[in-house]
Phi, psi and omega in degrees: 000129182268138178272131179282132181300132179095344178268137183288145174281172180300320180293318178299318181295318179295318179298314180295322177295319179298315178298316179299314181298314179296325177294319177297317179297315180298318179298317179297317179296320178297320179295320177297319179294321177295320178298316180294320177298321178298317179298317184289319188266356175290163186303126181244144179260338179203162177294322179298319178295321178295314179297318179299315180297316179298316181293318179293322177294315178297319179299319179290326178293323182273354183049052176249161183278330178206157177214165184223144175239142181235119180252129182240128176247101183290335182289327181250006181055045183242143177228128179238146182225146176216137178252136180245123179257147178288152182272000000 
């Protein structure tokens, strides 16, 4: 079978699709990082509010129904936990 000049071979097409797919994934990851940075750096009134926003944003990204954060303070031997449920 003769290859027509200028037409991509199967390997070329797979390679180009792979590059395209990886570029799309990278773009999506960059957008997620920008979204998270926006959540973190917008005006915050308390650390608890910041943690809540981060957890709810992460929960929506992972499409899970609930998530939990565990904060440990070794200096005071204190452990705090909070569960976040989807709305």
